[in-house]
C-alpha positions in Angstrom: 0.0 0.0 0.0 1.3 3.5 -0.8 2.5 5.7 2.0 0.2 8.7 2.9 2.3 11.7 4.0 1.1 15.2 4.7 2.2 17.7 2.1 1.9 21.5 1.9 -1.2 21.1 -0.3 -3.2 18.1 0.6 -1.9 14.5 0.7 1.0 13.1 -1.2 0.7 9.5 -2.2 4.0 7.5 -2.4 3.1 4.6 -4.7 6.6 3.3 -5.2 5.9 0.2 -3.2 2.7 -0.4 -5.3 4.9 -0.6 -8.4 7.1 -3.4 -7.0 6.6 -6.8 -8.7 4.3 -9.2 -6.8 5.6 -12.3 -8.6 6.4 -15.1 -6.2 10.0 -16.2 -5.9 11.2 -19.7 -6.9 11.3 -21.0 -3.3 7.7 -19.6 -2.7 6.5 -21.3 -5.9 8.2 -24.6 -4.9 6.5 -24.3 -1.5 3.1 -23.8 -3.0 3.6 -26.7 -5.4 4.5 -29.0 -2.4 1.4 -27.9 -0.5 -0.8 -28.6 -3.5 0.9 -32.0 -4.1 0.4 -32.8 -0.4 -3.3 -32.0 -0.6 -3.8 -34.1 -3.8 -1.9 -37.1 -2.5 -2.6 -37.3 1.2 -6.0 -35.6 1.6 -7.7 -36.7 -1.6 -6.0 -39.6 -3.4 -4.8 -41.7 -0.4 -8.2 -41.9 1.4 -10.0 -42.8 -1.9 -7.4 -45.5 -2.8 -7.4 -46.9 0.8 -11.2 -47.1 0.9 -11.3 -48.9 -2.4 -8.6 -51.4 -1.4 -10.1 -52.0 2.0 -13.5 -52.7 0.6 -12.0 -55.0 -2.0 -10.3 -56.9 0.9 -13.7 -57.5 2.4 -13.9 -54.9 5.1 -17.2 -53.3 6.1 -18.1 -49.9 4.7 -17.8 -48.2 8.1 -14.4 -49.8 8.9 -13.0 -48.8 5.5 -14.2 -45.3 5.8 -12.7 -44.9 9.3 -9.4 -46.3 8.3 -9.2 -44.1 5.2 -9.4 -41.1 7.4 -6.0 -42.0 9.0 -4.0 -40.3 6.2 -5.3 -36.8 6.6 -5.2 -37.2 10.4 -1.5 -38.2 10.2 -0.8 -35.3 7.9 -2.2 -32.8 10.5 -0.3 -34.5 13.3 3.0 -34.4 11.4 2.5 -30.7 10.5 1.7 -29.9 14.1 4.9 -31.6 15.3 7.0 -29.9 12.6 5.7 -26.4 13.4 5.2 -27.1 17.1 1.6 -25.8 17.0 -1.8 -26.9 15.8 -3.4 -24.3 13.6 -7.1 -23.7 13.3 -7.4 -25.6 10.0 -5.7 -28.6 11.5 -7.9 -28.5 14.5 -11.0 -28.4 12.3 -9.8 -31.4 10.3 -9.1 -33.4 13.4 -12.4 -32.5 14.9 -14.2 -33.6 11.8 -12.4 -36.9 11.5 -12.9 -37.6 15.2 -16.6 -36.7 15.0 -17.2 -39.0 12.0 -15.2 -41.8 13.5 -17.1 -41.8 16.8 -20.5 -41.5 15.2 -19.7 -44.3 12.7 -18.3 -46.7 15.3 -21.2 -46.2 17.7 -24.0 -46.3 15.1 -22.3 -48.5 12.5 -23.8 -46.1 9.9 -21.5 -45.3 7.0 -23.4 -42.1 6.2 -22.7 -40.7 9.7 -19.0 -41.3 9.1 -19.3 -39.3 5.9 -20.7 -36.4 7.9 -17.3 -35.8 9.3 -16.8 -32.6 7.3 -20.3 -31.2 7.7 -20.2 -30.6 11.5 -17.0 -28.5 11.6 -17.9 -26.8 8.4 -21.3 -25.7 9.9 -19.7 -24.7 13.2 -17.1 -22.6 11.3 -19.8 -20.9 9.3 -21.7 -20.1 12.5 -18.5 -18.8 14.2 -18.0 -16.4 11.2 -21.5 -15.0 11.5 -21.3 -14.8 15.2 -18.1 -12.9 15.1 -19.8 -10.1 13.3 -21.1 -9.0 16.7 -17.7 -9.1 18.2 -14.9 -6.5 18.2 -13.2 -8.0 15.2 -14.7 -10.4 12.6 -13.2 -13.9 12.4 -11.8 -13.6 8.9 -9.8 -10.5 9.8 -8.3 -12.3 12.8 -7.4 -15.3 10.6 -5.9 -12.9 8.0 -3.7 -11.3 10.6 -2.7 -14.6 12.1 -2.0 -16.1 8.6 0.2 -13.1 7.6 1.8 -12.7 11.0 1.1 -9.8 13.3 4.8 -9.0 13.6 5.4 -8.8 9.9 5.3 -5.5 8.0 2.1 -6.5 6.3 0.6 -7.7 9.6 1.4 -4.4 11.3 -0.1 -2.6 8.3 -3.4 -4.5 8.7 -3.5 -3.8 12.4 -3.0 -0.1 11.7 -5.7 0.0 9.0 -8.3 -1.4 11.4 -9.0 2.1 12.7 -10.6 3.0 9.3 -14.3 2.3 9.0 -14.0 1.4 5.3 -11.4 -1.3 6.1 -13.5 -2.7 8.9 -16.6 -2.8 6.6 -14.7 -4.8 4.0 -13.7 -7.5 6.4 -17.2 -7.7 7.9 -18.6 -8.3 4.4 -16.0 -10.9 3.7 -16.7 -12.7 7.0 -20.4 -12.6 6.4 -20.0 -14.1 2.9 -17.7 -16.9 4.1 -20.0 -17.6 7.0 -23.1 -18.1 4.8 -21.0 -20.0 2.2 -19.7 -22.5 4.8 -23.3 -23.1 6.0 -24.4 -23.7 2.4 -21.5 -26.1 1.9 -22.4 -28.1 5.1 -26.0 -28.4 3.8 -24.8 -29.5 0.4 -22.5 -32.1 2.0 -25.5 -33.6 3.9 -27.6 -33.7 0.7 -24.8 -35.5 -1.1 -24.3 -38.0 1.6 -28.0 -39.0 1.7 -28.6 -38.9 -2.0 -25.6 -40.7 -3.5 -23.7 -43.9 -3.0 -21.0 -44.2 -0.4 -18.2 -44.2 -2.9 -19.5 -41.1 -4.7 -20.2 -39.3 -1.4 -16.6 -40.0 -0.2 -15.1 -38.8 -3.5 -17.1 -35.6 -3.5 -16.4 -35.0 0.2 -12.7 -35.0 -0.5 -12.8 -32.8 -3.6 -15.7 -30.4 -2.9 -14.0 -28.4 0.1 -11.1 -27.3 -2.1 -13.3 -26.4 -5.0 -15.6 -24.5 -2.6 -12.7 -22.6 -1.0 -11.2 -21.8 -4.4 -14.4 -20.1 -5.5 -14.6 -18.0 -2.3 -11.0 -17.2 -2.4 -11.4 -15.9 -6.0 -14.4 -13.8 -4.9 -12.4 -12.4 -2.0 -9.5 -11.4 -4.2 -11.9 -9.8 -6.7 -13.8 -8.0 -4.0 -10.7 -6.8 -2.3 -9.3 -5.4 -5.6 -12.6 -3.7 -6.4 -12.6 -2.0 -2.9 -9.0 -1.0 -3.4 -9.9 0.8 -6.6 -12.7 2.6 -4.8 -10.3 3.6 -2.1 -7.9 5.1 -4.6 -10.8 7.1 -6.2 -11.8 8.4 -2.8 -8.2 9.4 -2.1 -8.1 11.3 -5.4 -11.3 13.1 -4.6 -10.0 13.9 -1.1 -6.7 15.3 -2.5 -8.6 17.5 -4.9 -10.9 18.7 -2.1 -8.0 19.7 0.1 -6.3 21.6 -2.8 -9.7 23.3 -3.6 -11.7 23.5 -0.4 -15.5 23.3 -0.7 -15.5 21.0 -3.8 -16.2 17.8 -1.8 -17.1 16.7 1.7 -16.0 13.1 1.1 -14.4 11.5 4.1 -11.2 9.9 2.7 -9.9 6.5 3.4 -6.3 5.4 2.6 -5.8 4.5 -1.0 -4.7 1.0 -0.2 -7.2 0.4 2.5 -8.4 -2.9 1.1 -5.2 -4.3 -0.4 -5.0 -7.0 2.3 -8.7 -8.0 2.0 -7.9 -10.6 -0.7 -5.7 -12.8 1.4 -6.5 -16.8 1.2 -8.4 -18.8 3.6 -7.6 -22.0 5.8 -8.2 -24.7 4.2 -10.7 -26.8 5.8 -12.3 -30.1 5.5 
């Protein structure tokens, strides 16, 4: 975001940092590719292959479903050990697997095992909506935590919170994600009770990532649109300072929404 500095006539906008290339470095790209590969192999392919092999070996549907959930659970555990902390996404994944496993083993109902993702998804959606009545919405807190409050970008986000326009952007984002997660949970339940076990399992592994991808794309587009509006407001504010009486617009920083398009935690 460009620096806003007082000038003799109005506000001077230093956009030098805005012109810096945003392309990811090779190590960053390699890290992203490793993350994608991990998701495809461990979270999607491994459970589907394990379920198919276990069913072919004669195991019951419930047992095969429960054992197929070991792979994503191990991935979360290994990540927590490596980073010495369990993040929110990992906690949601483990909660879903544990919920599905317990329900399945108690009821011996395969469909209840497949509900593992619906419960934490619905709870997260409700948490997003409930946070709108709190001091800071949940998606803003996640964004700051994801970026790092001690980084330059994190400090910038914390500083921008004092502007109403910035707060409004994150409230909208949080509301949209909250409603979206509730819709996904409802869709998961519909799929579980209207398709075969194999189909429901496949969709339950793929759908969360597709769903998040759609909402991430919307968040980025919305953030960029709000940033453009912020720049237009800054131009009007600058003009009004240079020529008093032409506008009574209450300015917001030009880059007030630049950080609104940051990604979300993956969830299951």
